[in-house]
Structures are given as structure tokens and as C-alpha cells.
C-alpha positions as CSV (number, residue, x, y, z in Angstrom):
1,M,53.8,-27.5,-11.5
2,R,52.8,-29.6,-8.8
3,E,54.8,-29.1,-5.6
4,T,56.8,-32.1,-4.2
5,I,55.6,-33.9,-1.1
6,N,57.4,-33.0,2.0
7,W,58.0,-35.7,4.5
8,D,56.9,-34.8,8.6
9,H,57.3,-37.5,10.4
10,K,55.5,-35.9,13.3
11,L,52.4,-34.4,11.1
12,L,52.4,-38.4,9.8
13,G,52.3,-39.3,13.5
14,R,49.5,-36.9,14.5
15,Y,47.1,-37.2,11.7
16,A,47.6,-40.1,9.8
17,H,45.3,-42.2,12.4
18,S,42.5,-40.1,11.2
19,D,43.3,-40.4,7.3
20,V,40.3,-42.2,6.3
21,S,39.8,-42.9,2.8
22,H,37.4,-41.1,0.6
23,G,37.0,-42.8,-2.8
24,C,33.9,-41.4,-3.6
25,Y,31.6,-39.1,-1.1
26,P,29.7,-40.6,0.8
27,D,31.2,-43.8,1.8
28,T,29.3,-47.1,1.0
29,T,28.8,-46.7,4.9
30,A,26.2,-44.8,4.2
31,F,24.3,-46.8,1.8
32,H,20.9,-47.9,2.8
33,R,18.3,-50.3,1.7
34,G,16.0,-47.3,0.9
35,I,17.2,-47.1,-2.3
36,G,16.0,-50.0,-5.2
37,S,15.8,-50.4,-8.8
38,L,13.0,-47.8,-9.5
39,D,15.1,-45.5,-8.0
40,L,18.2,-46.6,-10.9
41,L,15.7,-46.9,-13.8
42,R,14.0,-43.3,-13.0
43,A,18.0,-41.9,-12.9
44,L,18.6,-43.6,-16.2
45,R,15.6,-42.2,-17.7
46,G,16.9,-38.9,-16.6
47,S,20.3,-39.4,-18.0
48,R,19.2,-40.8,-21.3
49,Q,16.8,-37.6,-21.6
50,A,19.7,-35.5,-20.8
51,Q,22.0,-37.4,-23.2
52,R,24.9,-37.7,-20.8
53,A,28.1,-39.4,-21.8
54,L,28.7,-42.7,-19.6
55,S,31.6,-44.6,-17.6
56,L,30.9,-48.2,-17.8
57,A,32.4,-50.7,-15.2
58,V,32.5,-54.4,-15.3
59,Q,33.1,-56.3,-11.8
60,L,33.9,-59.8,-11.9
61,P,33.7,-61.9,-8.8
62,A,36.9,-62.3,-6.6
63,N,36.6,-66.3,-6.8
64,R,39.9,-67.2,-6.2
65,T,42.9,-65.6,-3.9
66,F,46.4,-64.4,-5.2
67,G,48.7,-67.3,-5.4
68,Q,46.3,-69.9,-5.9
69,P,46.3,-71.9,-9.2
70,R,43.9,-71.2,-11.9
71,A,42.3,-74.6,-11.9
72,S,41.0,-73.5,-8.6
73,C,38.5,-71.3,-10.2
74,S,35.4,-73.3,-11.0
75,P,34.6,-72.5,-15.1
76,S,31.0,-73.6,-14.5
77,V,30.6,-70.9,-11.7
78,F,32.3,-68.2,-13.8
79,T,30.1,-69.1,-17.1
80,T,27.1,-69.1,-15.0
81,Y,28.0,-65.8,-13.7
82,L,28.8,-64.0,-17.3
83,E,25.2,-65.1,-18.4
84,R,23.9,-63.2,-15.3
85,L,26.5,-60.7,-16.1
86,K,24.7,-60.3,-19.8
87,R,21.6,-60.5,-18.8
88,E,21.8,-57.1,-16.5
89,V,23.8,-56.0,-19.9
90,D,20.6,-56.3,-21.6
91,T,18.1,-55.0,-18.9
92,I,20.6,-52.0,-18.7
93,S,21.1,-50.8,-22.1
94,C,17.3,-50.6,-22.9
95,H,17.2,-48.0,-20.6
96,L,20.3,-46.0,-22.2
97,G,20.1,-43.5,-25.6
98,A,21.9,-44.5,-28.8
99,Q,23.9,-41.1,-28.4
100,Q,25.3,-41.9,-25.1
101,R,28.6,-42.4,-25.8
102,V,30.8,-44.8,-23.4
103,E,34.0,-42.5,-23.0
104,Q,35.5,-44.5,-19.9
105,F,35.4,-48.2,-19.5
106,H,37.1,-50.6,-16.9
107,L,36.9,-54.1,-16.5
108,A,37.6,-55.1,-12.7
109,G,37.6,-57.9,-10.4
110,G,39.9,-60.9,-9.2
111,S,38.9,-63.5,-12.0
112,T,40.3,-63.9,-15.3
113,P,38.3,-65.2,-18.0
114,S,39.5,-67.5,-20.7
115,A,39.9,-65.7,-24.4
116,D,36.6,-66.7,-25.7
117,Q,34.9,-65.8,-22.4
118,L,36.7,-61.8,-22.6
119,H,35.9,-61.7,-26.3
120,G,31.7,-62.5,-26.0
121,L,31.5,-60.5,-22.9
122,I,33.1,-57.2,-24.7
123,S,31.2,-57.8,-27.9
124,H,27.8,-58.2,-26.0
125,L,28.5,-55.0,-23.8
126,R,30.0,-53.0,-27.9
127,Q,26.3,-54.2,-29.1
128,R,24.5,-52.8,-26.3
129,C,26.2,-49.7,-25.7
130,N,27.3,-46.6,-28.0
131,F,31.2,-47.6,-27.6
132,L,33.5,-45.3,-29.2
133,D,36.2,-46.1,-31.9
134,Y,39.3,-47.8,-31.6
135,D,41.6,-45.7,-29.0
136,E,38.9,-42.6,-28.6
137,G,37.7,-43.8,-25.4
138,D,39.5,-44.8,-22.3
139,Y,39.1,-48.2,-22.0
140,S,40.8,-50.0,-18.8
141,I,41.4,-53.8,-18.1
142,D,43.0,-55.2,-14.5
143,I,45.1,-58.2,-15.1
144,Q,46.9,-61.2,-13.1
145,L,50.5,-61.3,-13.5
146,P,50.9,-65.3,-13.5
147,H,47.8,-65.1,-16.2
148,S,49.1,-62.8,-18.6
149,D,51.5,-63.0,-21.6
150,W,52.3,-60.9,-25.1
151,A,49.3,-62.8,-26.5
152,T,47.1,-61.7,-23.7
153,M,48.2,-58.0,-24.3
154,G,48.2,-58.4,-27.9
155,R,44.0,-59.7,-27.8
156,L,43.1,-57.0,-25.2
157,R,44.4,-54.3,-27.4
158,E,42.4,-56.0,-30.3
159,L,39.6,-55.4,-28.3
160,G,40.0,-52.1,-27.7
161,F,41.9,-51.6,-24.2
162,N,44.4,-48.9,-23.8
163,H,44.5,-48.8,-20.1
164,V,46.3,-51.9,-18.2
165,S,46.7,-52.3,-14.5
166,I,48.8,-55.4,-13.3
167,G,48.3,-56.2,-9.9
168,V,51.6,-57.5,-8.6
169,P,50.8,-58.0,-4.5
170,D,53.1,-60.5,-3.0
171,I,52.8,-64.1,-3.1
172,A,52.7,-66.9,-0.3
173,A,55.3,-67.4,2.1
174,V,58.3,-69.4,0.3
175,S,59.6,-70.3,3.6
176,S,59.1,-69.0,7.6
177,A,61.4,-66.5,6.8
178,A,60.9,-65.2,3.5
179,Q,58.4,-64.0,1.1
180,A,58.4,-63.9,-2.9
181,W,57.2,-61.4,-5.2
182,Q,56.4,-61.8,-8.8
183,D,59.5,-61.7,-11.2
184,P,60.1,-58.6,-12.3
185,R,61.3,-59.9,-15.6
186,K,58.0,-61.3,-16.7
187,I,56.7,-57.9,-15.4
188,R,59.0,-56.1,-18.0
189,S,58.0,-58.5,-20.4
190,L,54.0,-57.0,-20.1
191,I,55.1,-53.5,-20.5
192,D,57.2,-54.4,-23.6
193,A,54.0,-55.7,-24.9
194,A,52.0,-52.7,-23.8
195,R,54.7,-50.3,-25.2
196,T,54.7,-52.1,-28.8
197,L,51.3,-52.2,-28.8
198,N,50.8,-48.9,-28.2
199,Y,48.4,-49.0,-24.4
200,R,48.1,-45.2,-23.2
201,S,49.4,-46.3,-20.1
202,V,50.5,-49.2,-17.7
203,N,49.9,-49.3,-14.0
204,I,51.9,-51.5,-11.2
205,D,50.4,-52.0,-8.1
206,I,52.5,-52.9,-5.4
207,G,51.9,-53.3,-1.6
208,Y,53.7,-52.9,1.6
209,G,53.2,-53.3,5.4
210,R,53.9,-57.3,5.7
211,A,55.7,-58.2,8.7
212,W,58.2,-60.4,6.8
213,Q,59.4,-56.8,4.7
214,T,62.8,-55.2,5.7
215,R,62.9,-51.5,4.5
216,A,65.5,-52.3,2.7
217,S,63.8,-55.1,1.0
218,F,60.9,-52.5,-0.1
219,A,63.2,-50.7,-1.3
220,R,64.8,-53.1,-3.5
221,K,61.4,-53.7,-4.5
222,V,60.6,-50.1,-5.7
223,A,63.7,-49.9,-7.4
224,A,63.3,-52.6,-9.1
225,I,59.5,-51.3,-10.3
226,I,61.1,-47.7,-11.0
227,E,63.5,-49.5,-13.4
228,L,60.8,-51.0,-15.4
229,Q,59.5,-47.2,-16.0
230,P,55.5,-47.9,-15.8
231,N,53.4,-44.7,-16.6
232,R,51.6,-45.2,-13.1
233,V,52.1,-47.0,-9.9
234,T,49.7,-47.7,-6.8
235,V,51.1,-48.6,-3.8
236,F,48.8,-49.7,-1.4
237,D,49.2,-50.6,2.4
238,Y,48.4,-54.0,3.6
239,A,46.9,-53.0,6.6
240,D,44.2,-51.2,4.5
241,L,43.1,-53.1,1.2
242,P,41.8,-51.3,-2.1
243,Q,38.6,-53.1,-3.1
244,R,40.5,-55.2,-5.8
245,Y,42.5,-57.1,-3.0
246,R,40.0,-57.8,-0.8
247,P,40.6,-61.8,-1.3
248,L,44.3,-61.1,0.2
249,V,42.2,-59.6,3.2
250,R,43.2,-62.9,5.9
251,L,46.8,-63.4,4.3
252,A,47.2,-59.7,5.1
253,A,45.8,-59.4,8.6
254,S,48.2,-62.8,9.4
255,G,51.2,-60.8,9.4
256,L,51.6,-56.8,9.1
257,S,54.1,-54.9,10.5
258,D,54.3,-52.5,13.3
259,R,53.0,-48.9,12.4
260,E,56.8,-47.1,12.7
261,D,57.9,-49.7,10.2
262,R,55.1,-49.0,7.9
263,L,55.4,-45.5,8.1
264,A,59.2,-45.9,7.0
265,M,58.0,-47.8,3.9
266,Q,55.6,-45.1,2.8
267,R,58.6,-42.6,3.4
268,Q,61.0,-45.2,1.2
269,Y,58.2,-45.0,-1.8
270,V,57.3,-41.9,-1.5
271,E,61.2,-40.6,-1.8
272,Q,61.9,-43.1,-4.6
273,L,59.2,-42.3,-7.1
274,S,59.4,-38.8,-6.4
275,Q,63.1,-38.6,-7.2
276,A,62.6,-40.8,-10.2
277,G,60.0,-38.2,-11.9
278,Y,57.0,-39.8,-10.6
279,R,54.5,-37.0,-9.4
280,Y,51.7,-38.3,-6.4
281,I,48.3,-37.7,-8.0
282,G,46.7,-38.7,-4.5
283,M,45.2,-42.0,-2.9
284,G,48.5,-44.0,-3.3
285,L,48.6,-43.4,-7.0
286,F,52.1,-41.6,-8.8
287,A,52.2,-40.7,-12.4
288,L,54.7,-39.7,-14.9
289,A,54.6,-36.2,-15.7
290,D,53.5,-36.5,-19.5
291,D,50.7,-39.3,-18.1
292,D,46.9,-38.4,-18.9
293,L,46.3,-38.1,-15.3
294,A,48.8,-35.8,-14.4
295,I,48.2,-33.4,-17.1
296,A,44.5,-33.6,-16.1
297,Q,45.5,-32.6,-12.2
298,E,47.9,-30.1,-13.5
299,T,45.1,-28.3,-15.3
300,A,42.6,-29.1,-12.6
301,S,40.6,-31.3,-14.8
302,L,40.9,-34.3,-12.9
303,Q,37.8,-35.9,-11.4
304,L,36.9,-38.6,-9.1
305,N,34.1,-41.4,-9.1
306,C,33.7,-44.4,-7.3
307,Q,36.0,-45.9,-10.0
308,G,38.9,-43.8,-9.1
309,F,40.4,-40.5,-10.6
310,S,39.4,-39.7,-14.2
311,Q,39.5,-37.0,-16.9
312,H,35.8,-37.3,-17.8
313,A,33.6,-34.9,-16.2
314,G,29.8,-34.9,-16.4
315,C,29.9,-38.8,-17.2
316,D,27.5,-41.0,-15.3
317,H,28.9,-44.1,-13.9
318,I,27.1,-47.3,-14.7
319,G,28.5,-50.3,-12.5
320,L,27.6,-54.1,-13.8
321,G,28.3,-57.4,-12.0
322,V,28.6,-58.3,-8.2
323,A,28.9,-55.6,-5.7
324,A,29.1,-53.0,-8.5
325,I,28.4,-49.3,-7.6
326,S,26.5,-46.6,-10.0
327,Q,26.9,-42.9,-9.6
328,I,24.1,-40.9,-11.4
329,D,23.3,-37.4,-10.8
330,G,23.4,-37.4,-7.1
331,L,22.2,-40.8,-7.0
332,Y,24.1,-44.2,-5.7
333,V,22.9,-47.6,-6.2
334,Q,25.0,-50.8,-5.0
335,N,24.4,-53.9,-6.6
336,S,24.2,-57.3,-4.2
337,C,27.5,-58.4,-2.8
338,D,26.5,-61.6,-2.4
339,L,27.3,-64.0,-5.8
340,Q,24.2,-66.0,-5.1
341,G,22.1,-62.9,-4.4
342,Y,23.3,-61.1,-7.4
343,Q,22.4,-64.3,-9.7
344,A,19.0,-65.0,-8.0
345,Q,17.9,-61.3,-8.8
346,L,18.6,-61.4,-12.6
347,D,17.1,-64.8,-12.9
348,R,13.4,-63.1,-11.4
349,G,13.7,-60.7,-14.2
350,Q,14.8,-57.5,-11.8
351,L,17.6,-55.7,-11.5
352,A,20.5,-56.6,-8.8
353,T,20.1,-53.5,-7.0
354,C,19.9,-53.8,-3.3
355,R,21.0,-50.6,-1.7
356,G,22.1,-47.1,-2.6
357,F,22.0,-43.1,-1.3
358,R,20.4,-40.2,-2.9
359,C,22.0,-37.2,-2.3
360,G,20.9,-33.6,-1.0
361,P,21.9,-30.3,-1.1
362,D,24.4,-30.6,1.8
363,D,25.7,-33.7,0.5
364,C,26.8,-32.6,-2.9
365,L,28.3,-29.6,-1.4
366,R,30.4,-31.5,0.6
367,G,31.1,-34.0,-2.2
368,E,32.2,-31.1,-4.4
369,V,34.8,-29.7,-1.2
370,I,36.4,-33.5,-1.2
371,E,36.6,-33.8,-4.5
372,R,38.1,-30.6,-5.3
373,L,40.6,-31.0,-2.3
374,I,41.8,-34.6,-3.4
375,C,42.0,-33.8,-6.9
376,D,43.2,-30.4,-7.1
377,C,45.2,-29.7,-3.7
378,S,43.3,-26.8,-3.5
379,L,39.7,-25.4,-2.8
380,D,38.2,-22.2,-4.7
381,I,36.1,-21.3,-1.2
382,R,34.8,-18.2,-3.9
383,R,33.2,-20.5,-6.6
384,I,31.7,-22.8,-4.1
385,E,30.1,-20.1,-2.0
386,A,28.7,-18.8,-5.7
387,R,27.6,-22.2,-7.0
388,F,25.7,-23.2,-3.8
389,G,24.5,-20.2,-2.2
390,L,26.3,-19.7,1.4
391,L,29.0,-18.6,3.3
392,F,31.8,-20.9,3.3
393,R,33.0,-19.8,6.5
394,E,29.3,-19.6,8.4
395,Y,28.1,-23.2,6.8
396,F,31.4,-24.7,8.2
397,A,32.1,-23.2,11.4
398,D,32.9,-25.8,12.9
399,A,35.8,-26.9,10.9
400,W,37.4,-23.1,11.0
401,P,39.2,-24.1,14.4
402,A,40.6,-27.4,12.6
403,L,41.6,-25.7,9.8
404,E,43.4,-23.1,11.5
405,Q,45.3,-25.6,13.2
406,M,46.4,-27.3,10.5
407,Q,47.7,-24.2,9.0
408,R,49.4,-23.7,12.0
409,D,50.7,-27.3,11.7
410,G,51.8,-26.7,8.1
411,L,49.3,-29.1,6.2
412,L,47.8,-26.3,4.7
413,R,47.5,-22.4,3.9
414,F,44.2,-20.8,4.2
415,D,42.0,-17.4,4.2
416,E,38.3,-16.4,3.5
417,A,38.8,-17.1,-0.4
418,S,40.9,-20.5,-1.1
419,I,42.6,-23.5,0.6
420,A,45.6,-24.9,-0.5
421,I,47.4,-28.0,0.4
422,L,50.8,-27.1,1.4
423,P,53.6,-30.0,0.4
424,A,54.1,-31.5,4.2
425,G,49.8,-32.0,3.8
426,R,50.4,-34.0,0.4
427,L,49.8,-37.4,1.9
428,L,47.4,-36.0,4.8
429,V,44.9,-34.5,2.3
430,N,42.1,-37.1,3.6
431,A,42.7,-35.6,7.6
432,V,41.7,-32.4,5.7
433,C,38.6,-34.1,4.1
434,R,37.3,-35.8,7.3
435,L,36.5,-32.2,8.3
436,F,33.9,-31.7,5.4
437,D,32.9,-35.4,5.8
438,R,29.4,-35.7,7.3
439,Y,29.6,-39.5,8.3
440,S,32.8,-39.2,9.6
441,G,31.5,-38.1,13.2
442,V,33.7,-35.0,12.8
443,A,31.9,-32.6,10.5
444,P,29.0,-31.1,11.6
445,V,25.0,-31.5,10.0
446,P,24.1,-27.7,9.1
447,S,20.4,-27.8,8.8
448,V,19.8,-25.3,5.8
449,F,21.8,-24.0,3.7
450,K,23.0,-20.2,5.1
451,A,22.1,-17.5,2.2
452,V,24.7,-15.4,1.4
């Protein structure tokens, strides 16, 4: 059974400042414009020939910030975007094989399409791609609390979604001294709907670290979420917003708690969620013991791609929409992050690819090491050596002194055969990963593999 988290304030103070996010490796900061549409088309051909399964992610544009009325979203802009998105689906699907099953699908973004728009988009995707029958795949969607109700949940279930993530970040200040967050009764209604309609999981996103928050008020907020018993809870720091909440960046930057208060709030949610039976998966995600991701982590079958944790190993990941990222057999490509640029490229009959990255042997090695440390909280060094044909201690010789220091500090335990993240190091696993990150400025860059 997965060990619990031990909170060590001194270790957090010593290592948390170097804790960089490793949603995927390499990070998008390493992407460059030397990768283009032809690279993506060649990768899609290889995927089709190998008949690998697919993970699809559709990105909707973040064209309004949370807390604003629905009317602030321009219908014409959004309708135009959906037209271009369908054009991209048509182009990409021509290079996919009929036998490539879509095992995983995620619809993300800051916009809420109407029922007709969503039905049209999903129908178009199902016509062009090999989606699985009802409930066979993992099909998830991000929804916004102000625009969702029982009818919404019913429509999404009919469209084949079986996982839902409900964003409930704090809304605009109601006074100079207080801040409101969404009424938990509405969250309860959506969770009740999800259970009635047999959704496989419900995730709740909550944020901490705003200047107006107190430790007591945040503890009450976490307790209210725990009482609702969602399958998963994702907690994020307003100082380091996830991509899907980037529209809040100005709001967050205007008033953050100091570092000590944020650490105190972090300790509170870790202890509260752990005591309530939630297991820490990683990257701010907690899940109940019977959740699919918790089971996958327990059985060492958890995977990590540019969308986050997954239980679908071997899938090629295809991103569709503005700023979307595809990950196919060591190749990363990203669409234009500019909405107008994205649409203009598609209007010219081109794919919207603007930059990317091709992993070499060293990148593949480092990516595997980082993924296994994040997903398993351990690393089988012997398996890595056999797979990549190297001596781990020699290849990562410059990391060895730092690993020894981390072992003395109680973050991890390691020897020639394995690395194990200890309970005191669970919240600092990215500090360990940073030692193997070629682009962090910490890890060395060997010129060649050292043969066994």
C-alpha cells in the first residue's frame, strides 16, 4: 500500500524553492521552431503504420475569465473557432488509421460551448475518429460551475463522457476584506448528478494562496469539499497556476499570501485529505483508494503525458485546438498559441503547428526516469540500465552527490539498484526529478551513452 505523506517543514523550506513542475518532459520551454507540420505528418504516418491506440485532447480557447457573466463570451468568435477546429480534425483524421482506437479523450479549456455546439463537435469527432463504444474508453471534460447543472451532466453523459472535472477557483472579491467561493450546495448537486448517471469519476479543483485567505478559512473550504466526497481533488497554488487557469493569472498576481502562509495552507490540505482517505497521486492530485488512477499507481501502471496522469500506456497523444500539444513516439509538436494565428494557418490549408521538439536518446532516457519517479515514487535502476544500455551511476555521476544529500535529509532511499521516494519526500519529488532534467540548468549533458 502507498505510504502516507510525512510533513517536514525544514525539508519543504530547503527544497521547495527548486520544485519545478514536470507535467511532461521536456517542458515546453525547450520547444523550438525547427519542428513543423511535416514532422507531425511523418509521425502520424508512423503511428498509423504501427496501429497504436490514441489519446485525443481538444483545447477550447480561454476567451473569458472566471467570475465574468456568460454574455462576455463573443458567440461569433467562438463559432468561428469551432469551424476551424473541425477543419483541423478533418485534416488530422485523414492521416489516422481506421483501426486506431481512441482510448482516452479530454475536452479542456476556459469556454463553455452551448448544447448544440458541443453535440456538433463531438459528433464530428466521432465521425472522423475511431471512438470506443459507450463507457469503454476514458472520456473526460472540464466544466465550469456557474454554467453547469443536472441537465448539463445528463447531456455530457449521453455524449459519452464518463469523467468530469469541476473548476471551483475563488471568484472576485465581494468586499475589500472578504472573498467568496462557489456555494458547495451547487457542487453537491453536480456530484449527485454524476453518481446518479454513473460517471466513473468526479474531480474538484480548488486553489490556495490568495492574500485574503486565512488558514482557518481555507481549512473550512477543504473540509466542505471532503464532505462532498469527490473521487479526486486537485489543489493548486495561485502562485503557480495550471494551464487551464491561466486566465486568472492577473487576478492571482494582484494578491498572494506570503510563502509561510502558503506552506501552512499546503500542510492543512495534505493532512485533511490524507486523514479523509485520499491518496496523494502527485502534482497536486489526490484520489480515493478505489479510483482508477490510485489503482494504476498501486500496480505501477500509471503513466504521464502532456495532459497529466493516465492509465493508458502506449497511446500516441494528439492535441487539437489553439496551443494544443501532440506527443507521438518521441516527437512533441504544439499548435500556435495565438488564436488568430491558429485560425489563419488552417484557413491557408495548413496545420497549425508552430513549434516542437524531437527527443534524442538522452531525452528519452531522462523522460523515462522522470516519469517513473513521478508516477511510481520509485525507480528500478536495473531496468533502466537494461533498457538503455548504460551504467546508471556513471551516466548520472554528477547527480550522485545530490542524491546522497537527499538520502541524508530523508527525502529518498537509494542504492545501485533502485531509488525510492520516502514519505517526507512525496511533496518534493520534482526536486529529485530536477537532477535528471537536462533543461533545468542542474543536470549534466553527457555526449554519448556509456555502454555497459
